[in-house]
Every structure is written in C-alpha cells, then in structure tokens.
PDB file of N, CA, C and O in Angstrom:
ATOM      1  N   UNK A   1       0.298   5.824  11.836  1.00  0.00           N
ATOM      2  CA  UNK A   1       1.211   6.292  10.820  1.00  0.00           C
ATOM      3  C   UNK A   1       2.634   5.970  11.269  1.00  0.00           C
ATOM      4  O   UNK A   1       2.997   6.245  12.413  1.00  0.00           O
ATOM      5  N   UNK A   2       3.424   5.405  10.401  1.00  0.00           N
ATOM      6  CA  UNK A   2       4.809   5.076  10.718  1.00  0.00           C
ATOM      7  C   UNK A   2       5.625   6.358  10.825  1.00  0.00           C
ATOM      8  O   UNK A   2       5.294   7.349  10.173  1.00  0.00           O
ATOM      9  N   UNK A   3       6.711   6.364  11.655  1.00  0.00           N
ATOM     10  CA  UNK A   3       7.507   7.586  11.819  1.00  0.00           C
ATOM     11  C   UNK A   3       8.032   8.157  10.500  1.00  0.00           C
ATOM     12  O   UNK A   3       8.030   9.373  10.313  1.00  0.00           O
ATOM     13  N   UNK A   4       8.477   7.301   9.593  1.00  0.00           N
ATOM     14  CA  UNK A   4       9.013   7.813   8.330  1.00  0.00           C
ATOM     15  C   UNK A   4       7.919   8.476   7.497  1.00  0.00           C
ATOM     16  O   UNK A   4       8.175   9.464   6.808  1.00  0.00           O
ATOM     17  N   UNK A   5       6.710   7.941   7.558  1.00  0.00           N
ATOM     18  CA  UNK A   5       5.599   8.528   6.823  1.00  0.00           C
ATOM     19  C   UNK A   5       5.221   9.869   7.448  1.00  0.00           C
ATOM     20  O   UNK A   5       4.944  10.830   6.731  1.00  0.00           O
ATOM     21  N   UNK A   6       5.208   9.939   8.769  1.00  0.00           N
ATOM     22  CA  UNK A   6       4.858  11.179   9.443  1.00  0.00           C
ATOM     23  C   UNK A   6       5.881  12.270   9.115  1.00  0.00           C
ATOM     24  O   UNK A   6       5.513  13.417   8.857  1.00  0.00           O
ATOM     25  N   UNK A   7       7.149  11.910   9.126  1.00  0.00           N
ATOM     26  CA  UNK A   7       8.203  12.871   8.830  1.00  0.00           C
ATOM     27  C   UNK A   7       8.067  13.344   7.379  1.00  0.00           C
ATOM     28  O   UNK A   7       8.154  14.541   7.102  1.00  0.00           O
ATOM     29  N   UNK A   8       7.858  12.423   6.478  1.00  0.00           N
ATOM     30  CA  UNK A   8       7.699  12.761   5.068  1.00  0.00           C
ATOM     31  C   UNK A   8       6.467  13.640   4.880  1.00  0.00           C
ATOM     32  O   UNK A   8       6.501  14.611   4.124  1.00  0.00           O
ATOM     33  N   UNK A   9       5.403  13.305   5.554  1.00  0.00           N
ATOM     34  CA  UNK A   9       4.174  14.070   5.471  1.00  0.00           C
ATOM     35  C   UNK A   9       4.402  15.510   5.930  1.00  0.00           C
ATOM     36  O   UNK A   9       3.907  16.449   5.306  1.00  0.00           O
ATOM     37  N   UNK A  10       5.152  15.681   7.023  1.00  0.00           N
ATOM     38  CA  UNK A  10       5.438  17.014   7.552  1.00  0.00           C
ATOM     39  C   UNK A  10       6.174  17.871   6.529  1.00  0.00           C
ATOM     40  O   UNK A  10       5.781  19.012   6.287  1.00  0.00           O
ATOM     41  N   UNK A  11       7.228  17.342   5.931  1.00  0.00           N
ATOM     42  CA  UNK A  11       8.031  18.122   5.004  1.00  0.00           C
ATOM     43  C   UNK A  11       7.307  18.379   3.684  1.00  0.00           C
ATOM     44  O   UNK A  11       7.468  19.445   3.090  1.00  0.00           O
ATOM     45  N   UNK A  12       6.520  17.424   3.224  1.00  0.00           N
ATOM     46  CA  UNK A  12       5.814  17.601   1.955  1.00  0.00           C
ATOM     47  C   UNK A  12       4.757  18.695   2.046  1.00  0.00           C
ATOM     48  O   UNK A  12       4.467  19.358   1.051  1.00  0.00           O
ATOM     49  N   UNK A  13       4.188  18.888   3.214  1.00  0.00           N
ATOM     50  CA  UNK A  13       3.149  19.899   3.385  1.00  0.00           C
ATOM     51  C   UNK A  13       3.686  21.195   3.979  1.00  0.00           C
ATOM     52  O   UNK A  13       2.908  22.085   4.321  1.00  0.00           O
ATOM     53  N   UNK A  14       4.998  21.311   4.104  1.00  0.00           N
ATOM     54  CA  UNK A  14       5.597  22.512   4.677  1.00  0.00           C
ATOM     55  C   UNK A  14       5.376  23.699   3.737  1.00  0.00           C
ATOM     56  O   UNK A  14       5.610  23.599   2.532  1.00  0.00           O
ATOM     57  N   UNK A  15       4.933  24.802   4.288  1.00  0.00           N
ATOM     58  CA  UNK A  15       4.688  25.982   3.470  1.00  0.00           C
ATOM     59  C   UNK A  15       6.012  26.627   3.084  1.00  0.00           C
ATOM     60  O   UNK A  15       7.009  26.482   3.791  1.00  0.00           O
ATOM     61  N   UNK A  16       6.019  27.324   1.988  1.00  0.00           N
ATOM     62  CA  UNK A  16       7.213  27.977   1.463  1.00  0.00           C
ATOM     63  C   UNK A  16       7.714  29.049   2.436  1.00  0.00           C
ATOM     64  O   UNK A  16       8.924  29.245   2.557  1.00  0.00           O
ATOM     65  N   UNK A  17       6.850  29.713   3.100  1.00  0.00           N
ATOM     66  CA  UNK A  17       7.237  30.764   4.042  1.00  0.00           C
ATOM     67  C   UNK A  17       6.344  31.974   3.860  1.00  0.00           C
ATOM     68  O   UNK A  17       5.865  32.254   2.761  1.00  0.00           O
ATOM     69  N   UNK A  18       6.132  32.671   4.928  1.00  0.00           N
ATOM     70  CA  UNK A  18       5.317  33.872   4.874  1.00  0.00           C
ATOM     71  C   UNK A  18       6.203  35.048   4.499  1.00  0.00           C
ATOM     72  O   UNK A  18       7.411  34.996   4.728  1.00  0.00           O
ATOM     73  N   UNK A  19       5.641  36.101   3.932  1.00  0.00           N
ATOM     74  CA  UNK A  19       6.450  37.287   3.633  1.00  0.00           C
ATOM     75  C   UNK A  19       7.128  37.802   4.896  1.00  0.00           C
ATOM     76  O   UNK A  19       6.484  37.956   5.934  1.00  0.00           O
ATOM     77  N   UNK A  20       8.408  38.064   4.806  1.00  0.00           N
ATOM     78  CA  UNK A  20       9.162  38.552   5.947  1.00  0.00           C
ATOM     79  C   UNK A  20       9.674  37.463   6.862  1.00  0.00           C
ATOM     80  O   UNK A  20      10.420  37.745   7.800  1.00  0.00           O
ATOM     81  N   UNK A  21       9.295  36.241   6.611  1.00  0.00           N
ATOM     82  CA  UNK A  21       9.737  35.119   7.436  1.00  0.00           C
ATOM     83  C   UNK A  21      10.689  34.256   6.614  1.00  0.00           C
ATOM     84  O   UNK A  21      10.441  34.029   5.430  1.00  0.00           O
ATOM     85  N   UNK A  22      11.771  33.774   7.215  1.00  0.00           N
ATOM     86  CA  UNK A  22      12.703  32.937   6.454  1.00  0.00           C
ATOM     87  C   UNK A  22      12.089  31.584   6.123  1.00  0.00           C
ATOM     88  O   UNK A  22      11.417  30.979   6.959  1.00  0.00           O
ATOM     89  N   UNK A  23      12.316  31.119   4.924  1.00  0.00           N
ATOM     90  CA  UNK A  23      11.857  29.789   4.535  1.00  0.00           C
ATOM     91  C   UNK A  23      12.833  28.779   5.115  1.00  0.00           C
ATOM     92  O   UNK A  23      13.974  29.123   5.424  1.00  0.00           O
ATOM     93  N   UNK A  24      12.398  27.552   5.263  1.00  0.00           N
ATOM     94  CA  UNK A  24      13.243  26.518   5.862  1.00  0.00           C
ATOM     95  C   UNK A  24      14.006  25.740   4.797  1.00  0.00           C
ATOM     96  O   UNK A  24      14.429  24.612   5.051  1.00  0.00           O
ATOM     97  N   UNK A  25      14.191  26.312   3.618  1.00  0.00           N
ATOM     98  CA  UNK A  25      14.854  25.576   2.551  1.00  0.00           C
ATOM     99  C   UNK A  25      16.296  25.997   2.312  1.00  0.00           C
ATOM    100  O   UNK A  25      17.000  25.353   1.533  1.00  0.00           O
ATOM    101  N   UNK A  26      16.760  27.077   2.971  1.00  0.00           N
ATOM    102  CA  UNK A  26      18.130  27.540   2.768  1.00  0.00           C
ATOM    103  C   UNK A  26      18.636  28.237   4.028  1.00  0.00           C
ATOM    104  O   UNK A  26      17.856  28.775   4.814  1.00  0.00           O
ATOM    105  N   UNK A  27      19.939  28.218   4.202  1.00  0.00           N
ATOM    106  CA  UNK A  27      20.588  28.893   5.331  1.00  0.00           C
ATOM    107  C   UNK A  27      20.326  30.396   5.217  1.00  0.00           C
ATOM    108  O   UNK A  27      20.463  30.973   4.139  1.00  0.00           O
ATOM    109  N   UNK A  28      19.954  31.015   6.313  1.00  0.00           N
ATOM    110  CA  UNK A  28      19.644  32.445   6.305  1.00  0.00           C
ATOM    111  C   UNK A  28      20.882  33.315   6.104  1.00  0.00           C
ATOM    112  O   UNK A  28      20.754  34.488   5.752  1.00  0.00           O
ATOM    113  N   UNK A  29      22.085  32.760   6.322  1.00  0.00           N
ATOM    114  CA  UNK A  29      23.299  33.555   6.173  1.00  0.00           C
ATOM    115  C   UNK A  29      23.981  33.307   4.833  1.00  0.00           C
ATOM    116  O   UNK A  29      24.251  34.248   4.087  1.00  0.00           O
ATOM    117  N   UNK A  30      24.259  32.048   4.528  1.00  0.00           N
ATOM    118  CA  UNK A  30      25.026  31.749   3.309  1.00  0.00           C
ATOM    119  C   UNK A  30      24.163  31.241   2.159  1.00  0.00           C
ATOM    120  O   UNK A  30      24.665  31.038   1.053  1.00  0.00           O
ATOM    121  N   UNK A  31      22.878  31.036   2.407  1.00  0.00           N
ATOM    122  CA  UNK A  31      21.912  30.580   1.400  1.00  0.00           C
ATOM    123  C   UNK A  31      22.179  29.166   0.892  1.00  0.00           C
ATOM    124  O   UNK A  31      21.661  28.778  -0.155  1.00  0.00           O
ATOM    125  N   UNK A  32      22.976  28.398   1.619  1.00  0.00           N
ATOM    126  CA  UNK A  32      23.211  26.999   1.252  1.00  0.00           C
ATOM    127  C   UNK A  32      21.901  26.226   1.431  1.00  0.00           C
ATOM    128  O   UNK A  32      21.239  26.358   2.461  1.00  0.00           O
ATOM    129  N   UNK A  33      21.530  25.428   0.441  1.00  0.00           N
ATOM    130  CA  UNK A  33      20.290  24.650   0.556  1.00  0.00           C
ATOM    131  C   UNK A  33      20.333  23.708   1.761  1.00  0.00           C
ATOM    132  O   UNK A  33      21.361  23.091   2.038  1.00  0.00           O
ATOM    133  N   UNK A  34      19.219  23.605   2.468  1.00  0.00           N
ATOM    134  CA  UNK A  34      19.114  22.721   3.617  1.00  0.00           C
ATOM    135  C   UNK A  34      18.434  21.433   3.176  1.00  0.00           C
ATOM    136  O   UNK A  34      17.346  21.459   2.601  1.00  0.00           O
ATOM    137  N   UNK A  35      19.074  20.323   3.447  1.00  0.00           N
ATOM    138  CA  UNK A  35      18.511  19.019   3.091  1.00  0.00           C
ATOM    139  C   UNK A  35      17.741  18.463   4.279  1.00  0.00           C
ATOM    140  O   UNK A  35      17.956  18.869   5.421  1.00  0.00           O
ATOM    141  N   UNK A  36      16.860  17.547   4.000  1.00  0.00           N
ATOM    142  CA  UNK A  36      16.052  16.934   5.054  1.00  0.00           C
ATOM    143  C   UNK A  36      16.882  16.052   5.981  1.00  0.00           C
ATOM    144  O   UNK A  36      16.504  15.839   7.133  1.00  0.00           O
ATOM    145  N   UNK A  37      18.000  15.542   5.493  1.00  0.00           N
ATOM    146  CA  UNK A  37      18.772  14.581   6.280  1.00  0.00           C
ATOM    147  C   UNK A  37      19.950  15.205   7.027  1.00  0.00           C
ATOM    148  O   UNK A  37      20.814  14.477   7.514  1.00  0.00           O
ATOM    149  N   UNK A  38      20.006  16.536   7.128  1.00  0.00           N
ATOM    150  CA  UNK A  38      21.082  17.174   7.885  1.00  0.00           C
ATOM    151  C   UNK A  38      20.495  17.981   9.042  1.00  0.00           C
ATOM    152  O   UNK A  38      19.311  18.318   9.043  1.00  0.00           O
ATOM    153  N   UNK A  39      21.337  18.283  10.019  1.00  0.00           N
ATOM    154  CA  UNK A  39      20.906  19.098  11.145  1.00  0.00           C
ATOM    155  C   UNK A  39      20.691  20.535  10.680  1.00  0.00           C
ATOM    156  O   UNK A  39      21.420  21.045   9.829  1.00  0.00           O
ATOM    157  N   UNK A  40      19.690  21.167  11.248  1.00  0.00           N
ATOM    158  CA  UNK A  40      19.418  22.574  10.980  1.00  0.00           C
ATOM    159  C   UNK A  40      19.586  23.292  12.310  1.00  0.00           C
ATOM    160  O   UNK A  40      19.008  22.890  13.319  1.00  0.00           O
ATOM    161  N   UNK A  41      20.375  24.349  12.306  1.00  0.00           N
ATOM    162  CA  UNK A  41      20.650  25.101  13.515  1.00  0.00           C
ATOM    163  C   UNK A  41      19.784  26.354  13.510  1.00  0.00           C
ATOM    164  O   UNK A  41      19.801  27.129  12.554  1.00  0.00           O
ATOM    165  N   UNK A  42      19.032  26.543  14.578  1.00  0.00           N
ATOM    166  CA  UNK A  42      18.066  27.634  14.632  1.00  0.00           C
ATOM    167  C   UNK A  42      18.575  28.767  15.518  1.00  0.00           C
ATOM    168  O   UNK A  42      19.320  28.547  16.472  1.00  0.00           O
ATOM    169  N   UNK A  43      18.153  29.992  15.175  1.00  0.00           N
ATOM    170  CA  UNK A  43      18.489  31.173  15.959  1.00  0.00           C
ATOM    171  C   UNK A  43      17.325  32.142  15.843  1.00  0.00           C
ATOM    172  O   UNK A  43      16.735  32.291  14.774  1.00  0.00           O
ATOM    173  N   UNK A  44      17.006  32.783  16.922  1.00  0.00           N
ATOM    174  CA  UNK A  44      15.900  33.730  16.988  1.00  0.00           C
ATOM    175  C   UNK A  44      14.578  33.089  16.594  1.00  0.00           C
ATOM    176  O   UNK A  44      13.787  33.661  15.843  1.00  0.00           O
ATOM    177  N   UNK A  45      14.362  31.917  17.107  1.00  0.00           N
ATOM    178  CA  UNK A  45      13.085  31.258  16.919  1.00  0.00           C
ATOM    179  C   UNK A  45      12.946  30.457  15.658  1.00  0.00           C
ATOM    180  O   UNK A  45      12.910  29.228  15.712  1.00  0.00           O
ATOM    181  N   UNK A  46      12.866  31.118  14.512  1.00  0.00           N
ATOM    182  CA  UNK A  46      12.534  30.395  13.294  1.00  0.00           C
ATOM    183  C   UNK A  46      13.487  30.673  12.139  1.00  0.00           C
ATOM    184  O   UNK A  46      13.115  30.496  10.979  1.00  0.00           O
ATOM    185  N   UNK A  47      14.706  31.103  12.436  1.00  0.00           N
ATOM    186  CA  UNK A  47      15.669  31.395  11.381  1.00  0.00           C
ATOM    187  C   UNK A  47      16.653  30.235  11.269  1.00  0.00           C
ATOM    188  O   UNK A  47      17.388  29.962  12.218  1.00  0.00           O
ATOM    189  N   UNK A  48      16.680  29.548  10.132  1.00  0.00           N
ATOM    190  CA  UNK A  48      17.522  28.347   9.986  1.00  0.00           C
ATOM    191  C   UNK A  48      18.936  28.659   9.486  1.00  0.00           C
ATOM    192  O   UNK A  48      19.144  29.581   8.697  1.00  0.00           O
ATOM    193  N   UNK A  49      19.893  27.873   9.962  1.00  0.00           N
ATOM    194  CA  UNK A  49      21.296  27.979   9.535  1.00  0.00           C
ATOM    195  C   UNK A  49      21.818  26.580   9.260  1.00  0.00           C
ATOM    196  O   UNK A  49      21.412  25.613   9.905  1.00  0.00           O
ATOM    197  N   UNK A  50      22.727  26.484   8.294  1.00  0.00           N
ATOM    198  CA  UNK A  50      23.244  25.180   7.869  1.00  0.00           C
ATOM    199  C   UNK A  50      24.285  24.617   8.831  1.00  0.00           C
ATOM    200  O   UNK A  50      24.522  23.409   8.842  1.00  0.00           O
ATOM    201  N   UNK A  51      24.909  25.471   9.636  1.00  0.00           N
ATOM    202  CA  UNK A  51      25.964  25.004  10.536  1.00  0.00           C
ATOM    203  C   UNK A  51      26.020  25.885  11.773  1.00  0.00           C
ATOM    204  O   UNK A  51      25.442  26.971  11.820  1.00  0.00           O
ATOM    205  N   UNK A  52      26.734  25.380  12.773  1.00  0.00           N
ATOM    206  CA  UNK A  52      26.946  26.181  13.968  1.00  0.00           C
ATOM    207  C   UNK A  52      27.752  27.434  13.634  1.00  0.00           C
ATOM    208  O   UNK A  52      27.559  28.482  14.249  1.00  0.00           O
ATOM    209  N   UNK A  53      28.654  27.323  12.660  1.00  0.00           N
ATOM    210  CA  UNK A  53      29.483  28.465  12.267  1.00  0.00           C
ATOM    211  C   UNK A  53      28.633  29.596  11.697  1.00  0.00           C
ATOM    212  O   UNK A  53      28.814  30.758  12.059  1.00  0.00           O
ATOM    213  N   UNK A  54      27.706  29.254  10.806  1.00  0.00           N
ATOM    214  CA  UNK A  54      26.824  30.283  10.229  1.00  0.00           C
ATOM    215  C   UNK A  54      25.959  30.913  11.318  1.00  0.00           C
ATOM    216  O   UNK A  54      25.784  32.131  11.353  1.00  0.00           O
ATOM    217  N   UNK A  55      25.420  30.080  12.201  1.00  0.00           N
ATOM    218  CA  UNK A  55      24.587  30.610  13.287  1.00  0.00           C
ATOM    219  C   UNK A  55      25.414  31.521  14.193  1.00  0.00           C
ATOM    220  O   UNK A  55      24.952  32.591  14.588  1.00  0.00           O
ATOM    221  N   UNK A  56      26.636  31.098  14.522  1.00  0.00           N
ATOM    222  CA  UNK A  56      27.507  31.901  15.372  1.00  0.00           C
ATOM    223  C   UNK A  56      27.863  33.228  14.692  1.00  0.00           C
ATOM    224  O   UNK A  56      27.883  34.276  15.338  1.00  0.00           O
ATOM    225  N   UNK A  57      28.142  33.176  13.396  1.00  0.00           N
ATOM    226  CA  UNK A  57      28.463  34.399  12.647  1.00  0.00           C
ATOM    227  C   UNK A  57      27.294  35.378  12.688  1.00  0.00           C
ATOM    228  O   UNK A  57      27.505  36.579  12.856  1.00  0.00           O
ATOM    229  N   UNK A  58      26.068  34.886  12.536  1.00  0.00           N
ATOM    230  CA  UNK A  58      24.891  35.754  12.600  1.00  0.00           C
ATOM    231  C   UNK A  58      24.745  36.346  13.995  1.00  0.00           C
ATOM    232  O   UNK A  58      24.405  37.521  14.137  1.00  0.00           O
ATOM    233  N   UNK A  59      24.998  35.545  15.025  1.00  0.00           N
ATOM    234  CA  UNK A  59      24.922  36.048  16.394  1.00  0.00           C
ATOM    235  C   UNK A  59      25.955  37.151  16.610  1.00  0.00           C
ATOM    236  O   UNK A  59      25.669  38.154  17.264  1.00  0.00           O
ATOM    237  N   UNK A  60      27.150  36.965  16.062  1.00  0.00           N
ATOM    238  CA  UNK A  60      28.207  37.972  16.164  1.00  0.00           C
ATOM    239  C   UNK A  60      27.789  39.256  15.433  1.00  0.00           C
ATOM    240  O   UNK A  60      27.948  40.352  15.970  1.00  0.00           O
ATOM    241  N   UNK A  61      27.262  39.124  14.225  1.00  0.00           N
ATOM    242  CA  UNK A  61      26.809  40.291  13.459  1.00  0.00           C
ATOM    243  C   UNK A  61      25.708  41.049  14.205  1.00  0.00           C
ATOM    244  O   UNK A  61      25.701  42.279  14.221  1.00  0.00           O
ATOM    245  N   UNK A  62      24.785  40.316  14.819  1.00  0.00           N
ATOM    246  CA  UNK A  62      23.716  40.949  15.584  1.00  0.00           C
ATOM    247  C   UNK A  62      24.280  41.711  16.784  1.00  0.00           C
ATOM    248  O   UNK A  62      23.818  42.810  17.092  1.00  0.00           O
ATOM    249  N   UNK A  63      25.275  41.133  17.463  1.00  0.00           N
ATOM    250  CA  UNK A  63      25.890  41.795  18.620  1.00  0.00           C
ATOM    251  C   UNK A  63      26.588  43.086  18.187  1.00  0.00           C
ATOM    252  O   UNK A  63      26.500  44.101  18.879  1.00  0.00           O
ATOM    253  N   UNK A  64      27.273  43.051  17.058  1.00  0.00           N
ATOM    254  CA  UNK A  64      27.949  44.251  16.544  1.00  0.00           C
ATOM    255  C   UNK A  64      26.922  45.329  16.220  1.00  0.00           C
ATOM    256  O   UNK A  64      27.129  46.498  16.546  1.00  0.00           O
ATOM    257  N   UNK A  65      25.826  44.953  15.586  1.00  0.00           N
ATOM    258  CA  UNK A  65      24.774  45.925  15.249  1.00  0.00           C
ATOM    259  C   UNK A  65      24.172  46.550  16.507  1.00  0.00           C
ATOM    260  O   UNK A  65      23.897  47.750  16.529  1.00  0.00           O
ATOM    261  N   UNK A  66      23.969  45.755  17.545  1.00  0.00           N
ATOM    262  CA  UNK A  66      23.411  46.274  18.793  1.00  0.00           C
ATOM    263  C   UNK A  66      24.375  47.278  19.421  1.00  0.00           C
ATOM    264  O   UNK A  66      23.956  48.334  19.898  1.00  0.00           O
ATOM    265  N   UNK A  67      25.673  46.944  19.419  1.00  0.00           N
ATOM    266  CA  UNK A  67      26.668  47.863  19.988  1.00  0.00           C
ATOM    267  C   UNK A  67      26.724  49.166  19.198  1.00  0.00           C
ATOM    268  O   UNK A  67      26.807  50.245  19.786  1.00  0.00           O
ATOM    269  N   UNK A  68      26.679  49.073  17.867  1.00  0.00           N
ATOM    270  CA  UNK A  68      26.707  50.283  17.036  1.00  0.00           C
ATOM    271  C   UNK A  68      25.468  51.137  17.275  1.00  0.00           C
ATOM    272  O   UNK A  68      25.564  52.362  17.343  1.00  0.00           O
ATOM    273  N   UNK A  69      24.325  50.514  17.401  1.00  0.00           N
ATOM    274  CA  UNK A  69      23.089  51.261  17.656  1.00  0.00           C
ATOM    275  C   UNK A  69      23.156  51.957  19.016  1.00  0.00           C
ATOM    276  O   UNK A  69      22.691  53.087  19.161  1.00  0.00           O
ATOM    277  N   UNK A  70      23.731  51.286  20.003  1.00  0.00           N
ATOM    278  CA  UNK A  70      23.859  51.886  21.335  1.00  0.00           C
ATOM    279  C   UNK A  70      24.794  53.092  21.281  1.00  0.00           C
ATOM    280  O   UNK A  70      24.525  54.117  21.908  1.00  0.00           O
ATOM    281  N   UNK A  71      25.904  52.970  20.525  1.00  0.00           N
ATOM    282  CA  UNK A  71      26.829  54.100  20.394  1.00  0.00           C
ATOM    283  C   UNK A  71      26.155  55.268  19.682  1.00  0.00           C
ATOM    284  O   UNK A  71      26.312  56.420  20.086  1.00  0.00           O
ATOM    285  N   UNK A  72      25.399  54.967  18.614  1.00  0.00           N
ATOM    286  CA  UNK A  72      24.689  56.016  17.886  1.00  0.00           C
ATOM    287  C   UNK A  72      23.700  56.728  18.800  1.00  0.00           C
ATOM    288  O   UNK A  72      23.597  57.954  18.787  1.00  0.00           O
ATOM    289  N   UNK A  73      22.977  55.948  19.589  1.00  0.00           N
ATOM    290  CA  UNK A  73      21.996  56.520  20.506  1.00  0.00           C
ATOM    291  C   UNK A  73      22.689  57.378  21.557  1.00  0.00           C
ATOM    292  O   UNK A  73      22.195  58.445  21.921  1.00  0.00           O
ATOM    293  N   UNK A  74      23.832  56.909  22.039  1.00  0.00           N
ATOM    294  CA  UNK A  74      24.576  57.668  23.045  1.00  0.00           C
ATOM    295  C   UNK A  74      25.072  58.997  22.465  1.00  0.00           C
ATOM    296  O   UNK A  74      24.980  60.037  23.117  1.00  0.00           O
ATOM    297  N   UNK A  75      25.605  58.951  21.221  1.00  0.00           N
ATOM    298  CA  UNK A  75      26.062  60.182  20.574  1.00  0.00           C
ATOM    299  C   UNK A  75      24.905  61.127  20.320  1.00  0.00           C
ATOM    300  O   UNK A  75      25.033  62.336  20.513  1.00  0.00           O
ATOM    301  N   UNK A  76      23.783  60.589  19.892  1.00  0.00           N
ATOM    302  CA  UNK A  76      22.602  61.408  19.635  1.00  0.00           C
ATOM    303  C   UNK A  76      22.137  62.072  20.922  1.00  0.00           C
ATOM    304  O   UNK A  76      21.832  63.264  20.936  1.00  0.00           O
ATOM    305  N   UNK A  77      22.084  61.300  22.002  1.00  0.00           N
ATOM    306  CA  UNK A  77      21.653  61.842  23.293  1.00  0.00           C
ATOM    307  C   UNK A  77      22.615  62.920  23.771  1.00  0.00           C
ATOM    308  O   UNK A  77      22.183  63.954  24.280  1.00  0.00           O
ATOM    309  N   UNK A  78      23.916  62.688  23.613  1.00  0.00           N
ATOM    310  CA  UNK A  78      24.908  63.687  24.027  1.00  0.00           C
ATOM    311  C   UNK A  78      24.783  64.934  23.172  1.00  0.00           C
ATOM    312  O   UNK A  78      24.879  66.044  23.697  1.00  0.00           O
ATOM    313  N   UNK A  79      24.573  64.788  21.880  1.00  0.00           N
ATOM    314  CA  UNK A  79      24.400  65.928  20.983  1.00  0.00           C
ATOM    315  C   UNK A  79      23.153  66.721  21.304  1.00  0.00           C
ATOM    316  O   UNK A  79      23.160  67.949  21.218  1.00  0.00           O
ATOM    317  N   UNK A  80      22.094  66.045  21.670  1.00  0.00           N
ATOM    318  CA  UNK A  80      20.842  66.710  22.028  1.00  0.00           C
ATOM    319  C   UNK A  80      21.035  67.534  23.287  1.00  0.00           C
ATOM    320  O   UNK A  80      20.533  68.654  23.374  1.00  0.00           O
ATOM    321  N   UNK A  81      21.756  66.996  24.266  1.00  0.00           N
ATOM    322  CA  UNK A  81      22.018  67.728  25.505  1.00  0.00           C
ATOM    323  C   UNK A  81      22.829  68.987  25.218  1.00  0.00           C
ATOM    324  O   UNK A  81      22.553  70.036  25.800  1.00  0.00           O
ATOM    325  N   UNK A  82      23.818  68.910  24.340  1.00  0.00           N
ATOM    326  CA  UNK A  82      24.637  70.078  23.997  1.00  0.00           C
ATOM    327  C   UNK A  82      23.768  71.138  23.353  1.00  0.00           C
ATOM    328  O   UNK A  82      23.876  72.316  23.695  1.00  0.00           O
ATOM    329  N   UNK A  83      22.902  70.740  22.421  1.00  0.00           N
ATOM    330  CA  UNK A  83      22.025  71.702  21.748  1.00  0.00           C
ATOM    331  C   UNK A  83      21.050  72.342  22.727  1.00  0.00           C
ATOM    332  O   UNK A  83      20.760  73.533  22.615  1.00  0.00           O
ATOM    333  N   UNK A  84      20.543  71.579  23.678  1.00  0.00           N
ATOM    334  CA  UNK A  84      19.635  72.145  24.685  1.00  0.00           C
ATOM    335  C   UNK A  84      20.364  73.199  25.500  1.00  0.00           C
ATOM    336  O   UNK A  84      19.817  74.269  25.770  1.00  0.00           O
ATOM    337  N   UNK A  85      21.593  72.902  25.892  1.00  0.00           N
ATOM    338  CA  UNK A  85      22.385  73.852  26.668  1.00  0.00           C
ATOM    339  C   UNK A  85      22.662  75.115  25.881  1.00  0.00           C
ATOM    340  O   UNK A  85      22.635  76.211  26.442  1.00  0.00           O
ATOM    341  N   UNK A  86      22.927  74.983  24.596  1.00  0.00           N
ATOM    342  CA  UNK A  86      23.195  76.149  23.754  1.00  0.00           C
ATOM    343  C   UNK A  86      21.936  77.000  23.618  1.00  0.00           C
ATOM    344  O   UNK A  86      22.011  78.227  23.682  1.00  0.00           O
ATOM    345  N   UNK A  87      20.794  76.370  23.433  1.00  0.00           N
ATOM    346  CA  UNK A  87      19.547  77.112  23.297  1.00  0.00           C
ATOM    347  C   UNK A  87      19.230  77.868  24.578  1.00  0.00           C
ATOM    348  O   UNK A  87      18.791  79.017  24.527  1.00  0.00           O
ATOM    349  N   UNK A  88      19.445  77.238  25.720  1.00  0.00           N
ATOM    350  CA  UNK A  88      19.130  77.880  26.986  1.00  0.00           C
ATOM    351  C   UNK A  88      20.080  79.034  27.262  1.00  0.00           C
ATOM    352  O   UNK A  88      19.660  80.068  27.779  1.00  0.00           O
ATOM    353  N   UNK A  89      21.367  78.871  26.920  1.00  0.00           N
ATOM    354  CA  UNK A  89      22.332  79.933  27.196  1.00  0.00           C
ATOM    355  C   UNK A  89      22.203  81.094  26.212  1.00  0.00           C
ATOM    356  O   UNK A  89      22.667  82.196  26.508  1.00  0.00           O
ATOM    357  N   UNK A  90      21.594  80.881  25.066  1.00  0.00           N
ATOM    358  CA  UNK A  90      21.457  81.963  24.109  1.00  0.00           C
ATOM    359  C   UNK A  90      20.316  82.911  24.449  1.00  0.00           C
ATOM    360  O   UNK A  90      20.227  84.007  23.894  1.00  0.00           O
ATOM    361  N   UNK A  91      19.448  82.493  25.357  1.00  0.00           N
ATOM    362  CA  UNK A  91      18.343  83.359  25.790  1.00  0.00           C
ATOM    363  C   UNK A  91      18.908  84.365  26.777  1.00  0.00           C
ATOM    364  O   UNK A  91      19.462  83.993  27.812  1.00  0.00           O
ATOM    365  N   UNK A  92      18.768  85.615  26.457  1.00  0.00           N
ATOM    366  CA  UNK A  92      19.288  86.674  27.317  1.00  0.00           C
ATOM    367  C   UNK A  92      18.104  87.477  27.818  1.00  0.00           C
ATOM    368  O   UNK A  92      17.267  87.942  27.045  1.00  0.00           O
ATOM    369  N   UNK A  93      18.059  87.624  29.117  1.00  0.00           N
ATOM    370  CA  UNK A  93      16.959  88.413  29.657  1.00  0.00           C
ATOM    371  C   UNK A  93      17.354  89.889  29.623  1.00  0.00           C
ATOM    372  O   UNK A  93      18.491  90.252  29.921  1.00  0.00           O
ATOM    373  N   UNK A  94      16.419  90.698  29.265  1.00  0.00           N
ATOM    374  CA  UNK A  94      16.662  92.131  29.161  1.00  0.00           C
ATOM    375  C   UNK A  94      15.977  92.812  30.342  1.00  0.00           C
ATOM    376  O   UNK A  94      14.774  92.658  30.558  1.00  0.00           O
ATOM    377  N   UNK A  95      16.755  93.553  31.086  1.00  0.00           N
ATOM    378  CA  UNK A  95      16.183  94.259  32.238  1.00  0.00           C
ATOM    379  C   UNK A  95      15.550  95.557  31.764  1.00  0.00           C
ATOM    380  O   UNK A  95      16.140  96.263  30.945  1.00  0.00           O
ATOM    381  N   UNK A  96      14.358  95.889  32.260  1.00  0.00           N
ATOM    382  CA  UNK A  96      13.695  97.118  31.853  1.00  0.00           C
ATOM    383  C   UNK A  96      13.822  98.174  32.911  1.00  0.00           C
ATOM    384  O   UNK A  96      13.320  99.284  32.738  1.00  0.00           O
TER     385      UNK A  96
END
C-alpha cells in the first residue's frame, strides 16, 4: 500500500469518537475544525488542539483548577479541624 493510500485509509475509517472522548475533528478548546493537512497538538493523551496556543491555554486552565481545588481542600481540612476542636471542648465532664 502506498503511503498516501495508507494515510487516506486511516482517516476514512476513523471513528467519530466514543462518548466522553474528544473527537479528532475539532479543537477541544476553540472548536476550530481540524484539517488533515495541518498539525494537531495533543494534550492529555488523546485531546486534540489546533495550535500550541490553544493547548497552552488548556494547560494553564488545568493548572488554575488544580490550585483552586487544593485551596478548597485546604480550607475544608482547616474547617474540619476547627469543628472537631469545638466538639471536643463542648463536652464537659460532670463530677459526681
């Protein structure tokens, strides 16, 4: 099989995408259609982006989300510790 035929064969039989998985027909960030003759930039295994800028923007957004989740978890943990301390201090032993 000639290289051009093999390449054409690959794209013609490409599946649309599984539920929950990004299809390879559009940028995952800006939804710009991806053509066969342009570079596709990948991130997180199988997520396609039309440019390095879109891929970088997604990486930045993911980093911000991770930092926010860490802050939320830290606040939650600190709040839980305060509540535990309040519950323990509210118990008063009564001497008989």
